[in-house]
N, CA, C and O atoms as a GROMACS GRO file, in nm:
protein
  480
    1UNK      N    1   0.174   0.327   6.818
    1UNK     CA    2   0.172   0.339   6.670
    1UNK      C    3   0.265   0.425   6.629
    1UNK      O    4   0.263   0.540   6.674
    2UNK      N    5   0.360   0.386   6.541
    2UNK     CA    6   0.470   0.466   6.498
    2UNK      C    7   0.446   0.540   6.350
    2UNK      O    8   0.407   0.470   6.256
    3UNK      N    9   0.464   0.642   6.337
    3UNK     CA   10   0.430   0.711   6.200
    3UNK      C   11   0.567   0.723   6.130
    3UNK      O   12   0.675   0.743   6.186
    4UNK      N   13   0.545   0.708   6.004
    4UNK     CA   14   0.664   0.700   5.902
    4UNK      C   15   0.692   0.849   5.873
    4UNK      O   16   0.606   0.920   5.822
    5UNK      N   17   0.814   0.895   5.906
    5UNK     CA   18   0.862   1.031   5.888
    5UNK      C   19   0.918   1.034   5.735
    5UNK      O   20   1.029   0.987   5.708
    6UNK      N   21   0.837   1.091   5.641
    6UNK     CA   22   0.887   1.123   5.500
    6UNK      C   23   0.994   1.235   5.491
    6UNK      O   24   1.048   1.257   5.382
    7UNK      N   25   1.019   1.291   5.577
    7UNK     CA   26   1.118   1.397   5.577
    7UNK      C   27   1.270   1.347   5.581
    7UNK      O   28   1.359   1.410   5.523
    8UNK      N   29   1.293   1.233   5.652
    8UNK     CA   30   1.404   1.163   5.664
    8UNK      C   31   1.437   1.069   5.529
    8UNK      O   32   1.552   1.029   5.510
    9UNK      N   33   1.335   1.040   5.446
    9UNK     CA   34   1.334   0.946   5.342
    9UNK      C   35   1.439   1.050   5.229
    9UNK      O   36   1.399   1.162   5.195
   10UNK      N   37   1.544   1.008   5.192
   10UNK     CA   38   1.634   1.083   5.114
   10UNK      C   39   1.662   1.011   4.969
   10UNK      O   40   1.748   1.056   4.894
   11UNK      N   41   1.589   0.908   4.938
   11UNK     CA   42   1.624   0.850   4.812
   11UNK      C   43   1.504   0.733   4.774
   11UNK      O   44   1.393   0.730   4.827
   12UNK      N   45   1.541   0.659   4.692
   12UNK     CA   46   1.462   0.551   4.638
   12UNK      C   47   1.520   0.422   4.665
   12UNK      O   48   1.642   0.404   4.662
   13UNK      N   49   1.432   0.328   4.693
   13UNK     CA   50   1.488   0.198   4.723
   13UNK      C   51   1.522   0.114   4.597
   13UNK      O   52   1.470   0.145   4.490
   14UNK      N   53   1.601   0.018   4.604
   14UNK     CA   54   1.629  -0.052   4.477
   14UNK      C   55   1.501  -0.108   4.414
   14UNK      O   56   1.486  -0.092   4.293
   15UNK      N   57   1.416  -0.165   4.479
   15UNK     CA   58   1.300  -0.218   4.430
   15UNK      C   59   1.208  -0.110   4.342
   15UNK      O   60   1.149  -0.138   4.238
   16UNK      N   61   1.209   0.003   4.400
   16UNK     CA   62   1.139   0.106   4.322
   16UNK      C   63   1.212   0.155   4.199
   16UNK      O   64   1.146   0.195   4.103
   17UNK      N   65   1.337   0.155   4.196
   17UNK     CA   66   1.410   0.186   4.080
   17UNK      C   67   1.387   0.078   3.974
   17UNK      O   68   1.366   0.106   3.856
   18UNK      N   69   1.391  -0.058   4.025
   18UNK     CA   70   1.376  -0.181   3.931
   18UNK      C   71   1.247  -0.165   3.866
   18UNK      O   72   1.241  -0.172   3.743
   19UNK      N   73   1.139  -0.143   3.941
   19UNK     CA   74   1.000  -0.144   3.887
   19UNK      C   75   0.987  -0.028   3.801
   19UNK      O   76   0.916  -0.044   3.702
   20UNK      N   77   1.042   0.085   3.819
   20UNK     CA   78   1.031   0.195   3.741
   20UNK      C   79   1.090   0.175   3.590
   20UNK      O   80   1.032   0.203   3.485
   21UNK      N   81   1.212   0.121   3.606
   21UNK     CA   82   1.274   0.091   3.494
   21UNK      C   83   1.182  -0.017   3.408
   21UNK      O   84   1.175  -0.001   3.286
   22UNK      N   85   1.118  -0.117   3.467
   22UNK     CA   86   1.060  -0.211   3.385
   22UNK      C   87   0.932  -0.160   3.324
   22UNK      O   88   0.884  -0.201   3.218
   23UNK      N   89   0.886  -0.076   3.395
   23UNK     CA   90   0.761   0.002   3.334
   23UNK      C   91   0.807   0.085   3.223
   23UNK      O   92   0.753   0.075   3.113
   24UNK      N   93   0.893   0.158   3.242
   24UNK     CA   94   0.950   0.242   3.123
   24UNK      C   95   0.988   0.143   2.999
   24UNK      O   96   0.954   0.171   2.884
   25UNK      N   97   1.053   0.040   3.027
   25UNK     CA   98   1.075  -0.045   2.926
   25UNK      C   99   0.959  -0.103   2.847
   25UNK      O  100   0.968  -0.116   2.725
   26UNK      N  101   0.852  -0.138   2.914
   26UNK     CA  102   0.740  -0.186   2.845
   26UNK      C  103   0.668  -0.078   2.786
   26UNK      O  104   0.591  -0.112   2.696
   27UNK      N  105   0.673   0.050   2.815
   27UNK     CA  106   0.620   0.164   2.730
   27UNK      C  107   0.719   0.175   2.607
   27UNK      O  108   0.674   0.190   2.493
   28UNK      N  109   0.842   0.167   2.631
   28UNK     CA  110   0.929   0.204   2.519
   28UNK      C  111   0.919   0.082   2.396
   28UNK      O  112   0.921   0.109   2.276
   29UNK      N  113   0.909  -0.041   2.446
   29UNK     CA  114   0.876  -0.154   2.354
   29UNK      C  115   0.752  -0.124   2.273
   29UNK      O  116   0.747  -0.142   2.151
   30UNK      N  117   0.647  -0.076   2.348
   30UNK     CA  118   0.517  -0.057   2.272
   30UNK      C  119   0.528   0.052   2.160
   30UNK      O  120   0.468   0.039   2.054
   31UNK      N  121   0.601   0.150   2.187
   31UNK     CA  122   0.615   0.270   2.106
   31UNK      C  123   0.716   0.219   1.986
   31UNK      O  124   0.700   0.254   1.869
   32UNK      N  125   0.813   0.139   2.027
   32UNK     CA  126   0.912   0.098   1.912
   32UNK      C  127   0.834   0.012   1.805
   32UNK      O  128   0.841   0.031   1.683
   33UNK      N  129   0.767  -0.078   1.861
   33UNK     CA  130   0.683  -0.175   1.771
   33UNK      C  131   0.582  -0.088   1.691
   33UNK      O  132   0.559  -0.125   1.576
   34UNK      N  133   0.521   0.020   1.736
   34UNK     CA  134   0.447   0.086   1.669
   34UNK      C  135   0.507   0.154   1.539
   34UNK      O  136   0.454   0.150   1.428
   35UNK      N  137   0.625   0.215   1.573
   35UNK     CA  138   0.726   0.280   1.454
   35UNK      C  139   0.749   0.178   1.366
   35UNK      O  140   0.731   0.207   1.247
   36UNK      N  141   0.787   0.055   1.395
   36UNK     CA  142   0.844  -0.059   1.316
   36UNK      C  143   0.713  -0.084   1.222
   36UNK      O  144   0.721  -0.079   1.099
   37UNK      N  145   0.617  -0.106   1.278
   37UNK     CA  146   0.483  -0.146   1.216
   37UNK      C  147   0.458  -0.043   1.095
   37UNK      O  148   0.439  -0.077   0.978
   38UNK      N  149   0.462   0.086   1.141
   38UNK     CA  150   0.430   0.196   1.044
   38UNK      C  151   0.541   0.206   0.926
   38UNK      O  152   0.516   0.237   0.810
   39UNK      N  153   0.658   0.176   0.975
   39UNK     CA  154   0.769   0.195   0.880
   39UNK      C  155   0.761   0.086   0.753
   39UNK      O  156   0.786   0.111   0.634
   40UNK      N  157   0.719  -0.046   0.814
   40UNK     CA  158   0.690  -0.161   0.707
   40UNK      C  159   0.577  -0.119   0.617
   40UNK      O  160   0.591  -0.146   0.497
   41UNK      N  161   0.476  -0.062   0.653
   41UNK     CA  162   0.356  -0.046   0.575
   41UNK      C  163   0.393   0.086   0.484
   41UNK      O  164   0.352   0.083   0.368
   42UNK      N  165   0.454   0.180   0.520
   42UNK     CA  166   0.491   0.296   0.436
   42UNK      C  167   0.582   0.237   0.321
   42UNK      O  168   0.560   0.266   0.203
   43UNK      N  169   0.683   0.155   0.358
   43UNK     CA  170   0.759   0.095   0.249
   43UNK      C  171   0.690   0.009   0.158
   43UNK      O  172   0.732   0.001   0.043
   44UNK      N  173   0.588  -0.059   0.196
   44UNK     CA  174   0.518  -0.156   0.109
   44UNK      C  175   0.438  -0.073   0.034
   44UNK      O  176   0.430  -0.096  -0.087
   45UNK      N  177   0.374   0.025   0.084
   45UNK     CA  178   0.281   0.110  -0.003
   45UNK      C  179   0.378   0.186  -0.119
   45UNK      O  180   0.337   0.204  -0.234
   46UNK      N  181   0.499   0.225  -0.079
   46UNK     CA  182   0.581   0.276  -0.191
   46UNK      C  183   0.618   0.180  -0.302
   46UNK      O  184   0.627   0.218  -0.419
   47UNK      N  185   0.636   0.073  -0.269
   47UNK     CA  186   0.662  -0.030  -0.381
   47UNK      C  187   0.556  -0.064  -0.443
   47UNK      O  188   0.574  -0.098  -0.560
   48UNK      N  189   0.429  -0.066  -0.395
   48UNK     CA  190   0.304  -0.090  -0.469
   48UNK      C  191   0.271   0.030  -0.559
   48UNK      O  192   0.222   0.011  -0.670
   49UNK      N  193   0.296   0.149  -0.515
   49UNK     CA  194   0.282   0.261  -0.584
   49UNK      C  195   0.371   0.273  -0.696
   49UNK      O  196   0.322   0.307  -0.804
   50UNK      N  197   0.509   0.248  -0.686
   50UNK     CA  198   0.597   0.236  -0.793
   50UNK      C  199   0.557   0.115  -0.898
   50UNK      O  200   0.592   0.124  -1.016
   51UNK      N  201   0.490   0.014  -0.858
   51UNK     CA  202   0.455  -0.074  -0.949
   51UNK      C  203   0.333  -0.031  -1.026
   51UNK      O  204   0.321  -0.067  -1.143
   52UNK      N  205   0.238   0.047  -0.965
   52UNK     CA  206   0.131   0.093  -1.023
   52UNK      C  207   0.187   0.209  -1.142
   52UNK      O  208   0.135   0.224  -1.253
   53UNK      N  209   0.278   0.267  -1.100
   53UNK     CA  210   0.342   0.386  -1.210
   53UNK      C  211   0.389   0.310  -1.314
   53UNK      O  212   0.363   0.351  -1.427
   54UNK      N  213   0.448   0.212  -1.304
   54UNK     CA  214   0.511   0.139  -1.409
   54UNK      C  215   0.408   0.090  -1.500
   54UNK      O  216   0.416   0.116  -1.620
   55UNK      N  217   0.313   0.021  -1.454
   55UNK     CA  218   0.196  -0.051  -1.521
   55UNK      C  219   0.120   0.068  -1.606
   55UNK      O  220   0.090   0.048  -1.724
   56UNK      N  221   0.092   0.188  -1.541
   56UNK     CA  222   0.033   0.304  -1.620
   56UNK      C  223   0.128   0.339  -1.726
   56UNK      O  224   0.089   0.360  -1.841
   57UNK      N  225   0.231   0.344  -1.697
   57UNK     CA  226   0.335   0.383  -1.801
   57UNK      C  227   0.340   0.292  -1.922
   57UNK      O  228   0.339   0.334  -2.038
   58UNK      N  229   0.344   0.168  -1.891
   58UNK     CA  230   0.335   0.066  -2.002
   58UNK      C  231   0.221   0.075  -2.077
   58UNK      O  232   0.226   0.055  -2.198
   59UNK      N  233   0.105   0.106  -2.015
   59UNK     CA  234  -0.031   0.127  -2.080
   59UNK      C  235  -0.025   0.241  -2.181
   59UNK      O  236  -0.070   0.229  -2.295
   60UNK      N  237   0.036   0.360  -2.131
   60UNK     CA  238   0.045   0.475  -2.195
   60UNK      C  239   0.145   0.442  -2.335
   60UNK      O  240   0.115   0.478  -2.449
   61UNK      N  241   0.238   0.384  -2.307
   61UNK     CA  242   0.342   0.342  -2.411
   61UNK      C  243   0.275   0.259  -2.519
   61UNK      O  244   0.301   0.274  -2.639
   62UNK      N  245   0.186   0.168  -2.470
   62UNK     CA  246   0.136   0.064  -2.577
   62UNK      C  247   0.016   0.153  -2.664
   62UNK      O  248  -0.008   0.125  -2.781
   63UNK      N  249  -0.045   0.250  -2.601
   63UNK     CA  250  -0.149   0.324  -2.662
   63UNK      C  251  -0.074   0.428  -2.759
   63UNK      O  252  -0.132   0.474  -2.858
   64UNK      N  253   0.050   0.458  -2.726
   64UNK     CA  254   0.124   0.547  -2.820
   64UNK      C  255   0.196   0.484  -2.920
   64UNK      O  256   0.245   0.548  -3.013
   65UNK      N  257   0.206   0.355  -2.906
   65UNK     CA  258   0.284   0.280  -3.009
   65UNK      C  259   0.424   0.272  -2.976
   65UNK      O  260   0.498   0.241  -3.070
   66UNK      N  261   0.476   0.291  -2.869
   66UNK     CA  262   0.624   0.290  -2.808
   66UNK      C  263   0.659   0.145  -2.773
   66UNK      O  264   0.586   0.050  -2.801
   67UNK      N  265   0.780   0.135  -2.706
   67UNK     CA  266   0.820  -0.003  -2.662
   67UNK      C  267   0.804   0.015  -2.524
   67UNK      O  268   0.817   0.119  -2.460
   68UNK      N  269   0.773  -0.100  -2.482
   68UNK     CA  270   0.732  -0.128  -2.340
   68UNK      C  271   0.848  -0.211  -2.247
   68UNK      O  272   0.902  -0.309  -2.298
   69UNK      N  273   0.879  -0.176  -2.136
   69UNK     CA  274   0.981  -0.224  -2.049
   69UNK      C  275   0.949  -0.387  -2.046
   69UNK      O  276   0.840  -0.439  -2.021
   70UNK      N  277   1.076  -0.454  -2.077
   70UNK     CA  278   1.049  -0.605  -2.081
   70UNK      C  279   1.005  -0.672  -1.936
   70UNK      O  280   0.957  -0.784  -1.928
   71UNK      N  281   1.027  -0.597  -1.839
   71UNK     CA  282   0.981  -0.646  -1.704
   71UNK      C  283   0.825  -0.637  -1.669
   71UNK      O  284   0.776  -0.676  -1.563
   72UNK      N  285   0.754  -0.578  -1.778
   72UNK     CA  286   0.606  -0.578  -1.781
   72UNK      C  287   0.542  -0.691  -1.840
   72UNK      O  288   0.575  -0.722  -1.954
   73UNK      N  289   0.448  -0.764  -1.775
   73UNK     CA  290   0.393  -0.859  -1.833
   73UNK      C  291   0.244  -0.813  -1.925
   73UNK      O  292   0.141  -0.770  -1.874
   74UNK      N  293   0.264  -0.830  -2.034
   74UNK     CA  294   0.145  -0.782  -2.120
   74UNK      C  295   0.049  -0.893  -2.160
   74UNK      O  296   0.090  -0.999  -2.209
   75UNK      N  297  -0.076  -0.868  -2.140
   75UNK     CA  298  -0.180  -0.980  -2.173
   75UNK      C  299  -0.277  -0.907  -2.275
   75UNK      O  300  -0.341  -0.815  -2.223
   76UNK      N  301  -0.301  -0.927  -2.405
   76UNK     CA  302  -0.385  -0.870  -2.494
   76UNK      C  303  -0.489  -0.971  -2.524
   76UNK      O  304  -0.459  -1.090  -2.538
   77UNK      N  305  -0.611  -0.927  -2.535
   77UNK     CA  306  -0.739  -1.001  -2.554
   77UNK      C  307  -0.802  -0.928  -2.681
   77UNK      O  308  -0.873  -0.830  -2.657
   78UNK      N  309  -0.784  -0.962  -2.807
   78UNK     CA  310  -0.841  -0.899  -2.913
   78UNK      C  311  -0.984  -0.916  -2.923
   78UNK      O  312  -1.041  -0.988  -2.842
   79UNK      N  313  -1.051  -0.855  -3.018
   79UNK     CA  314  -1.185  -0.878  -3.039
   79UNK      C  315  -1.291  -0.868  -2.922
   79UNK      O  316  -1.392  -0.938  -2.923
   80UNK      N  317  -1.267  -0.786  -2.832
   80UNK     CA  318  -1.345  -0.778  -2.708
   80UNK      C  319  -1.461  -0.674  -2.732
   80UNK      O  320  -1.442  -0.573  -2.800
   81UNK      N  321  -1.567  -0.699  -2.680
   81UNK     CA  322  -1.676  -0.610  -2.706
   81UNK      C  323  -1.737  -0.571  -2.557
   81UNK      O  324  -1.779  -0.658  -2.481
   82UNK      N  325  -1.736  -0.444  -2.527
   82UNK     CA  326  -1.770  -0.387  -2.400
   82UNK      C  327  -1.938  -0.323  -2.423
   82UNK      O  328  -1.977  -0.288  -2.534
   83UNK      N  329  -2.006  -0.317  -2.324
   83UNK     CA  330  -2.130  -0.246  -2.343
   83UNK      C  331  -2.133  -0.166  -2.220
   83UNK      O  332  -2.111  -0.208  -2.107
   84UNK      N  333  -2.167  -0.036  -2.258
   84UNK     CA  334  -2.183   0.081  -2.143
   84UNK      C  335  -2.314   0.107  -2.130
   84UNK      O  336  -2.380   0.146  -2.227
   85UNK      N  337  -2.377   0.086  -1.991
   85UNK     CA  338  -2.492   0.123  -1.983
   85UNK      C  339  -2.496   0.241  -1.911
   85UNK      O  340  -2.424   0.247  -1.811
   86UNK      N  341  -2.579   0.354  -1.947
   86UNK     CA  342  -2.584   0.474  -1.843
   86UNK      C  343  -2.702   0.489  -1.782
   86UNK      O  344  -2.806   0.461  -1.842
   87UNK      N  345  -2.703   0.533  -1.660
   87UNK     CA  346  -2.822   0.551  -1.571
   87UNK      C  347  -2.921   0.650  -1.593
   87UNK      O  348  -2.999   0.679  -1.503
   88UNK      N  349  -2.925   0.710  -1.713
   88UNK     CA  350  -3.032   0.810  -1.758
   88UNK      C  351  -3.145   0.724  -1.821
   88UNK      O  352  -3.129   0.619  -1.882
   89UNK      N  353  -3.251   0.781  -1.798
   89UNK     CA  354  -3.374   0.719  -1.844
   89UNK      C  355  -3.384   0.698  -2.004
   89UNK      O  356  -3.428   0.592  -2.047
   90UNK      N  357  -3.344   0.794  -2.085
   90UNK     CA  358  -3.338   0.788  -2.233
   90UNK      C  359  -3.232   0.738  -2.283
   90UNK      O  360  -3.244   0.719  -2.404
   91UNK      N  361  -3.116   0.705  -2.234
   91UNK     CA  362  -3.009   0.638  -2.294
   91UNK      C  363  -3.010   0.507  -2.321
   91UNK      O  364  -3.048   0.427  -2.236
   92UNK      N  365  -2.968   0.468  -2.446
   92UNK     CA  366  -2.957   0.306  -2.470
   92UNK      C  367  -2.835   0.261  -2.452
   92UNK      O  368  -2.744   0.344  -2.450
   93UNK      N  369  -2.808   0.132  -2.437
   93UNK     CA  370  -2.677   0.095  -2.396
   93UNK      C  371  -2.571   0.110  -2.542
   93UNK      O  372  -2.609   0.095  -2.658
   94UNK      N  373  -2.464   0.136  -2.508
   94UNK     CA  374  -2.366   0.150  -2.624
   94UNK      C  375  -2.282   0.030  -2.615
   94UNK      O  376  -2.258  -0.023  -2.506
   95UNK      N  377  -2.230  -0.021  -2.738
   95UNK     CA  378  -2.146  -0.148  -2.768
   95UNK      C  379  -2.031  -0.071  -2.845
   95UNK      O  380  -2.044   0.012  -2.936
   96UNK      N  381  -1.912  -0.119  -2.786
   96UNK     CA  382  -1.785  -0.076  -2.863
   96UNK      C  383  -1.678  -0.202  -2.871
   96UNK      O  384  -1.637  -0.259  -2.770
   97UNK      N  385  -1.646  -0.231  -2.983
   97UNK     CA  386  -1.554  -0.348  -2.998
   97UNK      C  387  -1.395  -0.304  -2.984
   97UNK      O  388  -1.369  -0.185  -3.003
   98UNK      N  389  -1.311  -0.376  -2.957
   98UNK     CA  390  -1.167  -0.327  -2.951
   98UNK      C  391  -1.092  -0.437  -2.875
   98UNK      O  392  -1.134  -0.553  -2.868
   99UNK      N  393  -0.971  -0.392  -2.814
   99UNK     CA  394  -0.882  -0.466  -2.772
   99UNK      C  395  -0.862  -0.449  -2.620
   99UNK      O  396  -0.832  -0.337  -2.579
  100UNK      N  397  -0.876  -0.546  -2.537
  100UNK     CA  398  -0.841  -0.522  -2.386
  100UNK      C  399  -0.705  -0.555  -2.356
  100UNK      O  400  -0.673  -0.673  -2.370
  101UNK      N  401  -0.621  -0.475  -2.319
  101UNK     CA  402  -0.483  -0.502  -2.268
  101UNK      C  403  -0.462  -0.500  -2.117
  101UNK      O  404  -0.506  -0.406  -2.049
  102UNK      N  405  -0.393  -0.608  -2.061
  102UNK     CA  406  -0.358  -0.590  -1.906
  102UNK      C  407  -0.216  -0.584  -1.905
  102UNK      O  408  -0.148  -0.649  -1.985
  103UNK      N  409  -0.168  -0.510  -1.817
  103UNK     CA  410  -0.035  -0.479  -1.780
  103UNK      C  411  -0.012  -0.516  -1.638
  103UNK      O  412  -0.076  -0.459  -1.550
  104UNK      N  413   0.081  -0.614  -1.606
  104UNK     CA  414   0.114  -0.659  -1.475
  104UNK      C  415   0.258  -0.628  -1.460
  104UNK      O  416   0.344  -0.656  -1.544
  105UNK      N  417   0.281  -0.562  -1.334
  105UNK     CA  418   0.422  -0.529  -1.305
  105UNK      C  419   0.434  -0.592  -1.145
  105UNK      O  420   0.345  -0.585  -1.060
  106UNK      N  421   0.564  -0.652  -1.130
  106UNK     CA  422   0.602  -0.714  -0.996
  106UNK      C  423   0.709  -0.619  -0.949
  106UNK      O  424   0.813  -0.613  -1.016
  107UNK      N  425   0.694  -0.539  -0.832
  107UNK     CA  426   0.810  -0.461  -0.790
  107UNK      C  427   0.829  -0.479  -0.648
  107UNK      O  428   0.759  -0.423  -0.564
  108UNK      N  429   0.938  -0.568  -0.618
  108UNK     CA  430   0.978  -0.603  -0.497
  108UNK      C  431   0.863  -0.688  -0.437
  108UNK      O  432   0.839  -0.672  -0.318
  109UNK      N  433   0.799  -0.766  -0.499
  109UNK     CA  434   0.688  -0.856  -0.445
  109UNK      C  435   0.551  -0.792  -0.434
  109UNK      O  436   0.459  -0.857  -0.383
  110UNK      N  437   0.533  -0.666  -0.480
  110UNK     CA  438   0.428  -0.606  -0.479
  110UNK      C  439   0.370  -0.595  -0.609
  110UNK      O  440   0.430  -0.521  -0.687
  111UNK      N  441   0.252  -0.660  -0.654
  111UNK     CA  442   0.203  -0.673  -0.789
  111UNK      C  443   0.101  -0.579  -0.816
  111UNK      O  444  -0.001  -0.582  -0.748
  112UNK      N  445   0.114  -0.494  -0.907
  112UNK     CA  446   0.004  -0.402  -0.956
  112UNK      C  447  -0.040  -0.439  -1.117
  112UNK      O  448   0.041  -0.470  -1.204
  113UNK      N  449  -0.167  -0.431  -1.133
  113UNK     CA  450  -0.228  -0.470  -1.251
  113UNK      C  451  -0.312  -0.359  -1.305
  113UNK      O  452  -0.397  -0.302  -1.236
  114UNK      N  453  -0.286  -0.329  -1.434
  114UNK     CA  454  -0.372  -0.205  -1.502
  114UNK      C  455  -0.418  -0.274  -1.629
  114UNK      O  456  -0.342  -0.334  -1.705
  115UNK      N  457  -0.554  -0.258  -1.645
  115UNK     CA  458  -0.631  -0.295  -1.757
  115UNK      C  459  -0.692  -0.186  -1.840
  115UNK      O  460  -0.764  -0.100  -1.788
  116UNK      N  461  -0.665  -0.186  -1.965
  116UNK     CA  462  -0.718  -0.070  -2.051
  116UNK      C  463  -0.791  -0.144  -2.158
  116UNK      O  464  -0.774  -0.264  -2.180
  117UNK      N  465  -0.886  -0.054  -2.235
  117UNK     CA  466  -0.948  -0.091  -2.355
  117UNK      C  467  -0.923  -0.015  -2.460
  117UNK      O  468  -0.970   0.099  -2.449
  118UNK      N  469  -0.857  -0.040  -2.574
  118UNK     CA  470  -0.859   0.040  -2.682
  118UNK      C  471  -0.957   0.010  -2.789
  118UNK      O  472  -0.955  -0.104  -2.837
  119UNK      N  473  -1.046   0.101  -2.835
  119UNK     CA  474  -1.133   0.065  -2.923
  119UNK      C  475  -1.088   0.057  -3.062
  119UNK      O  476  -0.989   0.123  -3.096
  120UNK      N  477  -1.149  -0.017  -3.146
  120UNK     CA  478  -1.113  -0.008  -3.298
  120UNK      C  479  -1.124   0.114  -3.365
  120UNK      O  480  -1.095   0.121  -3.484
   0.00000   0.00000   0.00000
């Protein structure tokens, strides 16, 4: 029986190099797809955050009586009554009438909607 002498082995065979490059490529693809997925979601969250900010800004401008950005879709429902129920034993429900206003902003395909109630 002949024993393999490891001391005479001075390099890698071609098949060992090809297999190690293939394994390295598979690992690299997994990491690159993870970073691409994360970048996409961070970008989408940023667009949605911008849309939410614009909708809140439009609500504040409406309450203050200012002008609203024309890209904001405003829906107003006058003569709305809301009932507020408190979870305390002695509190009775409170009713308030006013106007319900919704602001909808589309920012790069990400829609944000803010609804507010302005009492009379």
